[in-house]
Backbone bond lengths (Angstrom), bond angles and torsions (degrees), N, CA, C in turn:
res aa  C-N    CA-C-N  psi(-1)  N-CA   C-N-CA  omega(-1)  CA-C   N-CA-C  phi
1 M - - - 1.438 - - 1.532 109.88 -
2 R 1.269 116.91 137.81 1.450 122.67 -178.52 1.542 109.52 -89.97
3 K 1.276 115.44 146.42 1.470 122.75 179.08 1.540 109.08 -90.34
4 I 1.320 116.27 137.42 1.466 119.58 174.88 1.515 106.39 -108.58
5 T 1.349 115.23 123.20 1.469 122.81 -179.42 1.562 106.04 -118.09
6 V 1.352 113.59 127.93 1.467 121.65 171.95 1.493 109.45 -92.31
7 L 1.364 116.73 127.01 1.471 121.21 177.83 1.517 104.68 -119.50
8 S 1.297 117.15 118.47 1.454 122.33 -175.62 1.504 114.02 -138.47
9 M 1.295 114.48 143.58 1.489 122.06 173.97 1.538 103.68 -106.08
10 I 1.339 115.29 113.43 1.474 119.44 -173.31 1.510 108.80 -141.78
11 T 1.345 115.27 142.60 1.448 120.56 174.76 1.534 110.09 -82.83
12 L 1.307 117.20 163.54 1.457 121.53 178.23 1.546 110.47 -65.72
13 D 1.350 116.90 -22.33 1.431 119.55 178.17 1.500 114.14 -97.31
14 G 1.348 117.33 12.96 1.439 120.06 169.09 1.511 118.81 99.31
15 V 1.358 119.35 6.29 1.417 120.24 179.92 1.551 108.23 -84.31
16 M 1.332 116.83 123.02 1.460 121.06 -179.95 1.549 104.94 -116.81
17 Q 1.313 115.18 117.66 1.460 119.78 -175.64 1.488 109.33 -152.62
18 A 1.291 115.37 141.66 1.474 121.52 175.39 1.523 113.08 -69.68
19 P 1.320 119.22 161.39 1.426 121.15 -176.43 1.530 113.60 -80.54
20 G 1.284 118.31 5.89 1.460 122.69 -179.10 1.541 112.70 -63.09
21 G 1.280 114.16 -170.62 1.441 122.65 -177.64 1.510 115.74 -68.04
22 S 1.330 115.47 174.03 1.467 120.04 -176.72 1.503 114.08 -67.70
23 K 1.333 118.49 -15.61 1.456 119.91 -178.76 1.586 112.36 -106.60
24 E 1.301 114.16 7.92 1.493 119.00 -175.88 1.500 112.40 -59.44
25 D 1.300 117.50 -48.29 1.463 120.19 178.34 1.525 110.22 -147.60
26 V 1.275 113.29 100.24 1.513 119.90 -176.51 1.535 110.55 -105.63
27 S 1.366 113.67 19.04 1.489 116.55 179.77 1.516 111.39 -61.50
28 E 1.320 115.15 152.63 1.447 124.00 -179.57 1.558 112.32 53.33
29 G 1.335 114.34 31.37 1.445 119.63 172.47 1.533 114.33 76.09
30 F 1.303 119.05 15.37 1.484 122.33 179.91 1.534 108.15 -69.78
31 K 1.358 114.93 125.02 1.476 121.10 -172.96 1.506 111.93 -116.88
32 H 1.321 118.44 10.13 1.483 119.50 -171.79 1.542 112.19 -119.19
33 G 1.367 114.88 28.90 1.509 119.12 179.17 1.515 108.96 -56.67
34 G 1.354 114.14 148.00 1.471 117.49 178.24 1.511 112.80 83.22
35 W 1.323 118.93 4.57 1.452 121.46 -175.93 1.509 113.79 -65.18
36 I 1.327 119.36 -21.01 1.425 120.99 -176.42 1.556 111.72 -73.59
37 A 1.288 116.52 -37.28 1.476 121.67 -173.10 1.510 113.83 -44.95
38 P 1.335 119.13 -50.54 1.455 120.77 -176.42 1.541 113.92 -62.59
39 Y 1.334 117.39 -19.48 1.438 120.85 -176.31 1.560 112.92 -100.19
40 G 1.311 116.22 -3.03 1.461 118.83 179.00 1.522 109.21 -70.06
41 D 1.323 115.09 152.69 1.448 120.69 175.11 1.526 110.04 -139.69
42 E 1.307 116.48 -174.95 1.459 120.24 -176.02 1.499 112.05 -63.56
43 V 1.346 116.94 -40.68 1.454 122.15 178.19 1.539 110.79 -60.70
44 D 1.318 116.92 -46.96 1.448 122.30 -179.93 1.537 109.73 -63.54
45 G 1.334 117.02 -44.67 1.441 120.12 179.86 1.526 112.81 -58.69
46 K 1.343 115.84 -43.99 1.485 119.98 -179.84 1.507 109.60 -64.03
47 E 1.329 120.43 -40.78 1.423 123.32 -179.84 1.516 112.44 -64.76
48 V 1.330 117.36 -42.66 1.453 122.31 178.96 1.528 107.97 -66.02
49 Q 1.350 120.78 -41.78 1.462 121.17 178.06 1.514 111.98 -62.36
50 K 1.310 117.13 -36.96 1.451 122.06 177.16 1.520 110.62 -63.04
51 E 1.346 116.36 -42.88 1.468 120.29 178.46 1.529 111.05 -66.08
52 L 1.326 118.45 -39.45 1.428 123.27 -177.61 1.562 111.18 -67.97
53 K 1.329 116.87 -26.84 1.447 120.14 -175.98 1.531 113.13 -88.30
54 Q 1.344 116.79 -7.48 1.444 118.50 177.46 1.521 112.03 -70.04
55 K 1.319 118.20 141.15 1.429 121.06 172.94 1.501 107.84 -71.49
56 A 1.326 118.08 122.92 1.431 120.66 -173.44 1.533 110.08 -155.13
57 D 1.335 113.98 161.00 1.449 122.06 163.25 1.506 105.98 -106.94
58 Y 1.337 117.57 168.82 1.461 120.40 -171.19 1.500 107.85 -131.13
59 L 1.322 114.22 139.84 1.467 123.36 176.10 1.550 106.95 -118.27
60 L 1.306 115.10 118.29 1.481 119.10 -170.16 1.523 110.07 -133.48
61 G 1.341 114.67 150.60 1.480 121.17 168.40 1.519 107.83 -77.59
62 R 1.296 118.48 163.23 1.457 122.41 -176.31 1.521 112.68 -61.97
63 R 1.294 117.53 -43.61 1.498 119.05 -176.44 1.514 110.86 -64.24
64 T 1.339 116.51 -45.32 1.485 119.28 178.57 1.559 107.83 -64.49
65 F 1.316 118.20 -43.07 1.491 120.00 178.28 1.515 110.98 -55.29
66 E 1.333 117.91 -43.87 1.477 119.96 -176.31 1.513 111.33 -67.09
67 I 1.308 118.99 -33.63 1.457 120.95 173.91 1.554 109.35 -65.39
68 W 1.343 114.32 -48.98 1.475 119.58 178.75 1.537 113.23 -60.69
69 E 1.306 114.81 -43.04 1.472 121.50 -177.91 1.508 114.32 -57.83
70 A 1.349 115.97 -34.23 1.444 123.69 176.68 1.548 113.24 -76.31
71 Y 1.312 116.55 -21.58 1.475 118.42 -171.88 1.552 113.67 -114.42
72 W 1.373 116.49 -57.12 1.484 118.33 -168.73 1.479 119.43 -64.38
73 P 1.325 122.23 -29.60 1.461 120.27 178.75 1.573 110.68 -59.90
74 H 1.326 116.89 -23.97 1.443 119.88 -176.97 1.534 112.73 -102.43
75 H 1.318 117.48 1.05 1.460 122.10 -176.03 1.524 111.88 -131.87
76 S 1.281 116.65 34.56 1.475 120.62 -176.70 1.527 112.97 -71.47
77 D 1.334 115.95 -9.91 1.488 117.54 175.38 1.514 110.38 -65.22
78 F 1.317 119.11 -29.46 1.473 121.88 176.79 1.519 111.57 -81.94
79 W 1.358 117.47 -32.60 1.484 119.88 -179.95 1.556 104.71 -126.82
80 P 1.324 114.80 92.21 1.473 119.62 -171.35 1.512 117.93 -55.34
81 G 1.365 118.60 -35.62 1.433 120.89 -174.05 1.533 115.14 -97.29
82 I 1.306 117.39 1.11 1.435 119.13 -171.54 1.540 115.48 -61.49
83 N 1.314 116.10 -35.76 1.469 118.35 179.17 1.521 112.30 -78.84
84 D 1.359 116.13 -29.31 1.481 120.23 -178.98 1.510 113.08 -76.78
85 G 1.328 116.44 -35.68 1.501 119.70 -178.47 1.513 109.97 -68.01
86 T 1.333 115.00 148.03 1.447 119.33 175.43 1.527 110.20 -74.74
87 K 1.275 116.48 132.51 1.457 122.11 176.55 1.537 106.59 -103.20
88 Y 1.379 115.14 109.75 1.431 121.20 176.23 1.519 105.84 -93.88
89 V 1.319 117.27 123.95 1.470 120.36 -175.88 1.478 111.62 -120.04
90 M 1.345 116.04 120.79 1.448 122.45 178.41 1.540 107.72 -82.45
91 S 1.316 115.45 113.43 1.451 119.76 -177.05 1.518 111.35 -153.68
92 K 1.336 114.95 139.19 1.455 120.86 174.05 1.523 110.57 -89.83
93 T 1.354 116.74 -17.22 1.460 118.37 -173.80 1.523 114.95 -112.08
94 R 1.322 118.76 -32.96 1.454 123.55 -178.63 1.522 110.33 -83.76
95 K 1.350 116.53 141.82 1.414 122.17 177.60 1.527 115.55 -127.21
96 K 1.373 114.41 -19.06 1.446 119.33 -176.85 1.509 111.38 -153.19
97 S 1.322 113.68 160.77 1.481 121.77 177.22 1.519 107.74 -153.75
98 D 1.315 114.40 152.78 1.477 119.49 174.27 1.510 111.89 -80.46
99 W 1.321 116.96 -13.41 1.510 119.80 -178.84 1.528 107.76 -71.22
100 E 1.322 115.17 123.13 1.447 120.90 -176.28 1.540 112.94 -56.00
101 N 1.299 117.00 151.15 1.446 124.92 177.21 1.520 113.18 58.63
102 T 1.293 116.94 42.62 1.480 122.71 176.77 1.525 109.73 -111.28
103 V 1.302 114.69 130.77 1.474 122.73 -179.73 1.546 107.64 -128.58
104 F 1.320 115.72 125.38 1.472 118.00 176.99 1.514 110.91 -96.04
105 I 1.303 115.35 137.55 1.441 123.26 178.83 1.533 111.58 -128.09
106 K 1.327 116.28 160.94 1.480 117.76 -174.00 1.517 114.26 -124.21
107 R 1.352 117.94 -19.86 1.431 120.25 -170.25 1.527 114.26 -128.52
108 V 1.295 115.43 155.78 1.490 121.11 174.53 1.508 109.47 -58.58
109 S 1.313 119.06 -33.94 1.451 123.26 179.61 1.527 110.34 -62.59
110 D 1.342 116.38 -32.43 1.467 120.61 176.87 1.531 111.03 -65.41
111 I 1.338 115.28 -41.21 1.446 120.09 177.54 1.535 111.57 -63.78
112 K 1.331 115.51 -43.41 1.459 120.03 177.55 1.538 112.49 -56.96
113 K 1.370 116.01 -40.28 1.475 122.30 178.49 1.510 110.50 -65.10
114 I 1.325 115.81 -40.67 1.470 120.15 -178.61 1.542 107.81 -68.43
115 K 1.295 116.93 -45.31 1.482 120.70 -179.32 1.529 110.38 -59.95
116 D 1.366 117.26 -36.35 1.448 120.85 -178.33 1.549 112.40 -82.82
117 S 1.316 117.23 -3.56 1.485 119.79 -176.89 1.554 109.19 -88.15
118 K 1.319 115.64 172.71 1.446 120.39 176.81 1.513 106.95 -88.13
119 G 1.373 113.71 150.06 1.442 120.74 178.59 1.534 109.35 146.44
120 P 1.299 114.46 -178.01 1.466 119.16 -179.68 1.547 110.83 -68.25
121 D 1.293 116.36 163.67 1.431 120.91 174.27 1.537 109.26 -62.60
122 I 1.343 114.25 164.97 1.453 120.30 -172.35 1.485 108.17 -118.58
123 Q 1.373 115.27 130.39 1.452 123.33 174.70 1.496 111.48 -103.63
124 V 1.343 116.36 140.57 1.444 121.76 173.99 1.533 106.08 -118.59
125 W 1.316 114.43 119.27 1.474 121.22 179.55 1.535 105.41 -115.80
126 G 1.351 116.59 141.60 1.437 119.82 179.99 1.574 107.89 61.64
127 S 1.333 113.16 -139.90 1.490 119.98 169.11 1.549 111.72 59.33
128 S 1.308 116.74 52.14 1.487 120.78 -175.48 1.536 113.48 -57.02
129 K 1.331 116.86 -43.28 1.454 118.65 179.69 1.522 112.04 -66.29
130 L 1.324 116.84 -39.81 1.492 120.73 174.07 1.473 112.76 -60.85
131 I 1.332 117.14 -42.23 1.482 121.37 178.65 1.502 110.85 -58.47
132 Q 1.345 118.42 -40.51 1.426 119.79 177.57 1.532 112.34 -62.59
133 T 1.317 116.99 -37.11 1.466 120.79 178.27 1.508 109.12 -68.66
134 L 1.337 116.49 -41.88 1.495 119.18 178.51 1.513 112.76 -61.57
135 L 1.332 115.91 -42.49 1.492 119.28 -179.52 1.520 110.74 -67.66
136 K 1.350 117.95 -40.76 1.465 120.59 -179.97 1.578 111.68 -62.72
137 N 1.342 113.41 -26.93 1.451 118.13 -176.64 1.542 112.67 -104.82
138 D 1.315 115.50 16.26 1.491 122.11 176.27 1.528 111.08 53.61
139 L 1.319 119.78 45.21 1.429 123.14 -177.70 1.536 114.61 -108.78
140 V 1.339 114.57 -0.50 1.516 118.04 178.21 1.510 108.61 -94.64
141 D 1.333 114.47 128.64 1.481 119.40 177.62 1.490 110.80 -96.51
142 E 1.349 120.44 -26.36 1.410 123.33 -177.27 1.542 111.32 -150.66
143 L 1.296 117.53 138.44 1.441 123.48 172.57 1.527 108.67 -113.08
144 K 1.346 116.20 125.65 1.447 121.73 173.69 1.551 105.68 -117.28
145 L 1.301 116.25 97.95 1.452 122.27 -174.79 1.502 110.35 -106.19
146 K 1.318 114.74 124.54 1.491 120.73 172.80 1.510 105.60 -96.91
147 T 1.305 118.02 108.84 1.474 120.10 -174.97 1.530 110.46 -107.12
148 M 1.310 112.89 147.32 1.473 122.86 178.35 1.490 108.78 -146.31
149 V 1.309 116.30 154.66 1.467 121.02 173.86 1.541 106.08 -94.67
150 F 1.302 116.03 132.97 1.446 120.20 -177.04 1.521 107.99 -135.88
151 F 1.314 116.79 125.43 1.448 120.45 -178.21 1.532 107.58 -113.23
152 V 1.296 115.95 128.06 1.472 120.77 179.14 1.466 109.80 -96.79
């Protein structure tokens, strides 16, 4: 059985956002993208590098996948295994991608089959709605939360 680990950057008041630039995800009027970068330090950087170097497959929601799909195939020098790992994408609307090793799934039962299969452990980055589904179905084995206080 494969382990599913959720890795999230989240504030104590509930803002979940990637460390990317200010325009990375402006959905629902969010104007503070990139807020994590000024708070990163050497310890945080080493931990993130350790996570990125782990052999893993990835389970993503559609919106997170689409952000990644536009960026990571061209920046794998920073994340060495990102193109090699299988990207399982939970989506009701997407069915294909040109990004190698991408598989689209639709149901929780698909996630259970993947979890029960052989292969590397599975990392979930971003994907807040998918995380809620995973938690409700007792499919998360480990949470790695990087928390910060953020005042708007």
